C-alpha positions as CSV (number, residue, x, y, z in Angstrom):
1,M,0.0,0.0,0.0
2,K,1.4,3.4,-1.0
3,V,2.4,5.8,1.8
4,A,0.1,8.5,0.4
5,N,-2.9,6.1,0.8
6,V,-1.9,5.0,4.3
7,V,-1.6,8.7,5.3
8,Q,-5.1,9.4,4.0
9,E,-6.5,6.3,5.7
10,Y,-4.9,7.2,9.0
11,W,-6.0,10.9,9.0
12,N,-9.5,10.1,7.8
13,K,-12.7,11.7,9.3
14,E,-12.0,10.0,12.6
15,G,-8.3,10.9,12.5
16,A,-9.0,14.5,11.9
17,R,-11.4,14.6,14.8
18,L,-8.8,13.0,17.1
19,Y,-6.0,15.3,15.9
20,D,-7.7,18.4,17.2
21,K,-9.0,16.8,20.4
22,I,-5.5,16.1,21.8
23,H,-3.5,19.2,22.6
24,Y,0.2,18.6,22.4
25,I,1.7,21.8,21.1
26,N,2.4,25.2,22.6
27,K,1.0,27.5,20.0
28,D,2.5,30.7,21.4
29,K,6.0,29.2,21.2
30,F,5.5,28.5,17.5
31,K,4.1,32.0,17.0
32,N,7.1,33.7,18.6
33,T,9.5,31.6,16.5
34,L,7.8,32.4,13.3
35,L,7.7,36.1,14.2
36,N,11.5,36.0,14.6
37,Y,12.4,33.9,11.6
38,L,9.9,34.3,8.8
39,D,10.7,38.0,8.1
40,V,8.5,38.6,5.0
41,E,6.0,41.3,4.2
42,K,2.5,40.9,5.5
43,D,1.0,40.9,2.0
44,C,3.3,38.2,0.7
45,I,2.0,34.8,-0.3
46,I,2.8,32.0,2.1
47,L,2.3,28.3,1.6
48,D,1.6,26.2,4.6
49,F,2.9,22.9,3.4
50,G,1.0,20.0,5.0
51,T,-1.4,22.3,6.8
52,G,-3.4,19.5,8.4
53,T,-6.2,21.2,10.3
54,G,-4.7,24.6,9.9
55,F,-2.4,25.0,12.9
56,L,0.4,27.0,11.3
57,A,-2.1,28.7,8.9
58,S,-4.0,30.1,11.9
59,I,-0.8,31.3,13.5
60,L,0.2,33.1,10.3
61,A,-3.2,34.8,10.1
62,E,-3.0,35.8,13.7
63,L,0.5,37.3,13.0
64,G,-1.1,39.5,10.3
65,Y,-0.2,37.7,7.1
66,K,-2.9,38.3,4.5
67,R,-2.3,35.7,1.8
68,I,-2.0,32.2,3.0
69,I,-2.4,28.9,1.1
70,G,-3.0,25.8,3.3
71,L,-2.2,22.6,1.3
72,D,-2.7,19.0,2.5
73,I,-3.3,15.6,1.0
74,N,-6.0,14.7,3.5
75,E,-9.5,15.7,2.6
76,Y,-11.0,15.5,6.1
77,M,-8.1,17.4,7.7
78,L,-8.8,20.2,5.2
79,L,-12.6,20.2,5.9
80,R,-11.8,20.6,9.5
81,A,-9.3,23.3,8.7
82,K,-12.0,25.1,6.7
83,Q,-14.2,25.2,9.8
84,K,-11.4,26.5,12.1
85,L,-10.1,29.1,9.6
86,S,-13.4,30.7,8.8
87,G,-12.7,34.5,8.6
88,F,-9.0,34.1,8.1
89,P,-7.2,34.9,4.8
90,V,-6.5,31.3,4.1
91,M,-7.2,29.5,0.8
92,L,-7.2,25.7,1.1
93,V,-6.0,23.3,-1.6
94,R,-5.9,19.5,-1.6
95,G,-2.6,18.3,-3.2
96,D,0.4,16.0,-2.9
97,G,3.5,17.4,-1.3
98,L,5.7,15.5,-3.9
99,N,3.7,16.9,-6.8
100,L,2.7,20.4,-5.6
101,P,-0.1,21.8,-7.8
102,L,1.5,25.3,-7.9
103,K,3.4,27.2,-10.5
104,D,7.1,27.7,-10.3
105,N,8.3,30.8,-8.4
106,S,4.7,31.6,-7.2
107,V,4.9,32.0,-3.4
108,D,7.1,34.2,-1.2
109,A,7.6,31.6,1.6
110,V,6.9,28.0,2.4
111,V,6.5,26.9,6.0
112,S,5.8,23.4,7.4
113,R,5.7,21.7,10.7
114,W,6.6,18.1,11.3
115,V,5.7,17.0,7.8
116,L,8.9,15.6,6.3
117,W,8.9,12.5,8.5
118,V,5.8,11.2,6.8
119,M,7.1,11.7,3.3
120,P,8.4,8.7,1.5
121,D,10.8,11.0,-0.4
122,P,11.7,14.0,1.8
123,E,14.3,15.3,-0.6
124,R,11.8,15.5,-3.4
125,A,9.4,17.3,-1.0
126,I,12.0,19.9,-0.2
127,K,12.8,20.2,-4.0
128,E,9.1,21.0,-4.6
129,M,9.0,23.6,-1.8
130,I,12.0,25.3,-3.5
131,R,10.5,25.1,-7.0
132,V,7.3,27.0,-6.0
133,T,9.2,29.6,-3.9
134,K,10.2,32.9,-5.6
135,P,13.9,33.9,-5.7
136,G,14.8,35.5,-2.4
137,G,11.9,33.7,-0.7
138,K,12.2,31.6,2.4
139,V,11.7,27.9,3.0
140,I,11.2,27.0,6.7
141,T,10.4,23.7,8.3
142,F,10.0,22.7,11.9
143,E,11.3,19.1,12.3
144,S,12.0,16.9,15.2
145,S,14.5,14.1,16.1
146,N,11.9,12.5,18.3
147,Y,12.0,9.5,15.9
148,D,15.8,9.0,16.0
149,D,16.7,5.6,17.4
150,K,18.6,6.2,20.5
151,E,19.2,2.9,22.2
152,K,19.1,4.2,25.8
153,R,15.6,5.6,25.2
154,L,14.0,2.7,23.4
155,T,12.6,0.9,26.5
156,L,11.3,4.1,28.0
157,K,9.8,5.3,24.7
158,K,8.0,2.0,24.3
159,L,6.5,2.2,27.8
160,V,5.4,5.8,27.3
161,K,3.8,5.1,24.0
162,Q,1.9,2.2,25.5
163,L,0.6,4.4,28.3
164,H,-0.2,7.1,25.9
165,T,-2.2,4.7,23.7
166,V,-4.3,3.6,26.7
167,Y,-4.9,7.3,27.7
168,I,-6.0,8.3,24.1
169,T,-8.3,5.3,23.9
170,L,-10.0,6.2,27.2
171,L,-10.2,9.9,26.3
172,T,-11.5,9.7,22.7
173,G,-12.9,6.2,22.3
174,A,-10.4,5.6,19.4
175,S,-9.2,2.2,18.5
176,P,-5.8,1.5,20.2
177,F,-4.7,-0.3,17.0
178,R,-4.9,2.8,14.7
179,T,-1.3,3.8,15.2
180,K,0.0,0.2,15.2
181,R,-1.6,-0.3,11.8
182,F,-0.1,2.9,10.5
183,W,3.5,1.8,11.5
184,E,2.9,-1.7,10.1
185,K,1.8,-0.4,6.7
186,T,4.6,2.2,6.4
187,K,7.4,-0.1,7.7
188,G,10.5,0.5,5.6
189,K,8.9,3.2,3.6
190,L,9.6,6.3,5.7
191,P,13.3,7.4,5.7
192,M,12.8,9.6,8.8
193,Y,16.1,11.4,8.2
194,S,18.1,13.2,10.9
195,L,17.9,17.0,11.3
196,D,21.4,17.3,9.9
197,R,20.4,15.3,6.8
198,Y,17.6,17.8,6.2
199,V,20.1,20.6,6.5
200,Q,22.2,18.8,3.9
201,F,19.2,18.6,1.5
202,F,18.6,22.3,1.9
203,E,22.2,23.1,1.0
204,Q,22.6,20.5,-1.8
205,L,19.4,21.7,-3.4
206,G,20.7,25.2,-3.7
207,L,19.2,27.1,-0.8
208,K,21.5,29.8,0.7
209,A,21.9,31.1,4.3
210,V,20.8,27.8,5.6
211,E,20.5,27.6,9.4
212,K,19.2,25.2,12.0
213,T,18.2,26.3,15.5
214,A,18.9,24.2,18.5
215,E,16.1,21.8,19.4
216,E,13.7,23.5,21.8
217,E,10.6,22.2,23.7
218,Y,7.4,23.0,21.9
219,G,5.2,20.6,23.8
220,T,2.6,21.4,26.4
221,T,2.8,20.1,29.9
222,F,0.5,17.2,28.8
223,A,2.9,16.3,26.0
224,R,5.9,16.3,28.2
225,L,4.1,14.1,30.7
226,F,2.7,11.6,28.3
227,Y,4.9,11.7,25.3
228,E,8.4,12.9,26.3
229,G,7.5,16.3,25.0
230,F,8.0,17.6,21.4
231,K,11.3,19.2,20.7
232,F,11.7,20.9,17.3
233,S,14.4,22.6,15.4
234,L,13.7,25.3,12.8
235,I,15.5,24.8,9.5
236,K,15.6,27.8,7.2
237,G,17.0,28.5,3.8
238,V,16.7,31.3,1.2
239,K,16.2,30.7,-2.5
240,P,18.9,32.5,-4.5
241,N,18.1,35.1,-7.1
242,L,19.0,33.1,-10.1
243,V,15.7,32.9,-11.9
244,S,14.3,35.4,-14.4
245,H,10.6,34.4,-14.4
246,V,8.7,35.2,-11.3
247,L,4.9,35.1,-10.9
248,N,3.9,38.5,-9.7
249,L,0.2,39.1,-9.0
250,E,-1.3,42.6,-9.5
251,C,-4.6,41.7,-7.8
252,K,-4.7,43.1,-4.3
253,E,-7.7,41.1,-3.0
254,W,-6.8,37.7,-1.8
255,G,-9.4,35.2,-3.0
256,E,-10.3,32.5,-5.5
257,N,-9.2,34.5,-8.6
258,E,-5.7,35.2,-7.3
259,L,-5.4,31.6,-6.1
260,L,-6.3,30.4,-9.6
261,R,-3.4,32.3,-11.1
262,I,-1.0,30.3,-8.7
263,L,-2.5,26.9,-9.1
264,A,-1.1,24.4,-11.7
265,C,-2.0,21.0,-13.0
266,S,-0.4,18.3,-10.8
267,E,0.2,16.2,-13.9
268,C,1.9,18.7,-16.3
269,Y,2.1,22.0,-14.4
270,S,0.1,23.9,-17.0
271,N,-2.4,26.5,-16.1
272,V,-5.8,25.5,-14.8
273,R,-9.1,27.3,-15.3
274,I,-12.6,27.0,-14.0
275,M,-14.8,24.8,-16.1
276,E,-18.6,24.7,-16.4
277,G,-20.0,23.0,-13.3
278,N,-17.9,22.6,-10.2
279,G,-14.3,22.0,-11.1
280,L,-11.1,23.0,-12.8
281,V,-9.6,21.8,-16.1
282,C,-5.9,21.8,-17.2
283,E,-5.3,24.0,-20.3
284,G,-2.5,21.6,-21.3
285,C,-3.4,17.9,-20.7
286,K,-7.1,18.6,-20.2
287,K,-7.3,16.7,-16.9
288,T,-10.2,17.8,-14.8
289,F,-10.2,18.4,-11.0
290,L,-13.1,18.6,-8.7
291,I,-13.8,21.4,-6.2
292,K,-15.1,19.8,-3.0
293,G,-16.7,21.9,-0.3
294,G,-15.0,24.9,-1.8
295,I,-11.6,23.3,-1.8
296,P,-9.8,22.5,-5.1
297,D,-8.8,18.9,-5.2
298,L,-5.6,18.8,-7.3
299,L,-4.3,15.4,-6.4
300,P,-2.4,13.7,-9.2
301,A,-3.3,10.4,-10.7
302,E,-2.8,7.3,-8.5
303,D,0.3,6.2,-10.4
304,K,2.1,9.5,-9.4
305,L,1.6,9.0,-5.7
306,L,4.3,7.2,-3.6
């Protein structure tokens, strides 16, 4: 079974509900870090790569950013994000992180949180982030080494995860086997690289001024008690000014029309336009895409998913 399908199965309608019911992360901590490191104008276009239920997108909006795209592969996570982000300047798109349905050099910054670990090809995901970022734009990801295999912590981690599973089951009524099935189905398919390896990818793929912060605790008291906390490093790079063609938008009002100028076919990267009825059509390969619940669904064909 492909990782993309396992991810969608795990974060289904029930998974999206559970995701927001358990509060692991200190939102103010993320807000302060983004305030210090993002450093782009408030009317710039920012892609929240792997937005989930809109955690980072909501922070960006609260910080005053006016043009935000929240992209995720999971339909139900996006539907939940739509409810949470009502009134915020966030346009949601369903797409695959390894085949971003966005034009080259179309966004001013890409941000993501704890997404690369679930990618079967993290290097390709970073390459896609860079492709859609304008020259001089920022690529920022929060990643964790929580999944590094450190022998001295294995026994403790196993015990803590078991206790945590019991707690979640009692709190939410979720099946205790959901997470077990996820790991069984993705065994050997997720590289889960180290933080230093991600830094190497940033540098090897051409980003400049690459930096990595020391790991800091972003977990709530609950997270530290039940799951050893959540330590993240911020990894940041700047796309060099080596490209002549940049997508500049004259429209000042952030909405569907401006988003349409940024979107691209996930099969051939040609322009897409609104077709009669409820959907989009590629001007190149003529592939059609649905708009579900107001959210463009630009997933590529099954054979392009990993």
